[in-house]
C-alpha positions as CSV (number, residue, x, y, z in Angstrom):
1,Q,17.3,-4.8,-8.4
2,V,13.9,-3.4,-7.9
3,E,13.2,-0.3,-5.8
4,L,9.9,0.6,-4.3
5,V,9.3,4.1,-2.9
6,E,6.2,4.9,-0.9
7,S,4.8,8.4,-0.2
8,G,1.6,10.0,1.0
9,G,1.5,9.2,4.7
10,G,0.8,11.7,7.4
11,L,-1.3,12.7,10.4
12,V,-5.1,12.8,9.9
13,P,-8.1,13.0,12.2
14,P,-10.5,10.1,12.5
15,G,-12.8,10.0,9.4
16,G,-10.1,11.6,7.3
17,S,-8.6,10.4,4.0
18,L,-5.1,9.7,2.7
19,R,-3.8,8.5,-0.6
20,L,-0.6,6.4,-0.5
21,S,1.6,6.0,-3.6
22,C,4.3,3.4,-4.4
23,A,6.5,4.0,-7.3
24,V,8.5,1.0,-8.7
25,S,11.9,1.6,-10.4
26,S,11.2,-0.7,-13.3
27,R,8.0,-0.2,-15.2
28,T,8.7,-3.4,-17.1
29,I,8.9,-5.4,-13.9
30,F,5.9,-3.5,-12.5
31,A,3.7,-4.4,-15.4
32,I,4.1,-8.1,-14.8
33,S,4.0,-8.0,-11.0
34,T,1.2,-8.4,-8.5
35,M,1.5,-5.6,-6.0
36,Q,0.4,-5.5,-2.3
37,W,0.1,-3.1,0.5
38,Y,1.0,-4.2,4.0
39,R,1.0,-2.4,7.3
40,Q,2.6,-2.8,10.7
41,S,1.6,-1.3,14.0
42,P,3.9,-1.2,17.0
43,G,4.1,-4.6,18.7
44,K,2.2,-6.3,16.0
45,Q,3.1,-8.4,13.0
46,R,3.1,-7.0,9.5
47,E,-0.3,-7.7,7.9
48,L,-1.6,-7.7,4.4
49,V,-4.0,-4.9,3.6
50,A,-4.7,-5.1,-0.1
51,G,-3.4,-6.6,-3.3
52,I,-3.8,-6.0,-7.1
53,T,-2.9,-8.3,-10.0
54,T,-1.3,-7.2,-13.2
55,V,-4.7,-6.9,-14.9
56,G,-6.3,-5.0,-12.1
57,H,-8.1,-7.6,-10.0
58,A,-8.1,-6.1,-6.6
59,N,-8.8,-7.4,-3.1
60,V,-8.7,-5.8,0.4
61,V,-8.9,-7.4,3.8
62,D,-12.2,-7.3,5.6
63,S,-11.1,-4.8,8.2
64,V,-10.7,-2.1,5.5
65,K,-13.4,-3.2,3.0
66,G,-15.5,-0.3,1.9
67,R,-12.9,2.2,3.1
68,F,-9.7,1.4,1.3
69,T,-9.2,1.0,-2.5
70,I,-6.1,-0.3,-4.3
71,T,-5.4,0.7,-7.9
72,R,-2.5,0.7,-10.2
73,D,-1.2,2.7,-13.2
74,N,1.0,0.5,-15.3
75,A,2.1,3.4,-17.5
76,E,3.4,5.2,-14.4
77,G,4.7,2.1,-12.6
78,T,2.8,3.2,-9.5
79,V,0.4,1.5,-7.2
80,Y,-2.0,3.5,-5.0
81,L,-3.9,2.9,-1.8
82,Q,-6.8,5.3,-1.3
83,M,-7.8,5.3,2.4
84,N,-11.1,6.9,3.5
85,S,-13.0,7.0,6.8
86,L,-9.7,6.4,8.6
87,K,-9.9,5.0,12.1
88,P,-7.3,5.2,14.9
89,E,-6.7,1.5,14.5
90,D,-5.5,2.1,11.0
91,T,-2.4,3.8,12.5
92,A,0.7,2.0,11.2
93,V,3.6,2.1,8.9
94,Y,2.4,1.1,5.4
95,Y,4.7,-0.9,3.1
96,C,4.5,-1.6,-0.6
97,H,5.6,-5.1,-1.6
98,T,6.1,-7.3,-4.7
99,L,7.6,-10.7,-5.3
100,Y,9.8,-10.9,-8.4
101,G,12.3,-13.6,-9.3
102,N,11.6,-15.3,-6.0
103,I,12.8,-12.2,-4.2
104,N,10.6,-10.2,-1.9
105,Y,10.9,-6.4,-2.5
106,W,9.7,-3.9,0.1
107,G,9.6,-0.2,0.2
108,Q,10.9,1.8,3.1
109,G,7.4,2.4,4.5
110,T,5.3,5.5,5.1
111,Q,3.8,6.4,8.5
112,V,0.1,6.8,8.8
113,T,-1.2,8.2,12.0
114,V,-4.9,8.6,12.7
115,S,-5.5,10.8,15.7
116,S,-7.5,13.8,16.9
C-alpha cells in the first residue's frame, strides 16, 4: 500500500504563487516511480498538469508552461509543483498520482483557489 499526501493549497489572488507538495509513504517506491500532478475543476474531468520521471525529466501541459514547474526530492520522497503567475482558471483540486504494480495511487487532493 502506498499513501500520497498533498499539501500547500490555498486561496491566492491572480498573479500569485503557491507551492504544492506530495509526500509518498514509501521512499523506495517513490524512487522508482514516475510522479504526476493532476487537477480537477467543478464540472470538468480530471486533467494531467505535469509529470516527472525517476531521473528528473519533467513535462508540463501547454496551459501552464512557463508558469508551473514540477520537481522531486528522492531523498525526501516528495514531489513538488511550483505554481507562479496563477490565473482564475487554475482554480481546482490538485491531486498527486503514481502508478505502481499496475495500481493507480492518488492523494486526497488539495484545493487551489485563485481569486481576488
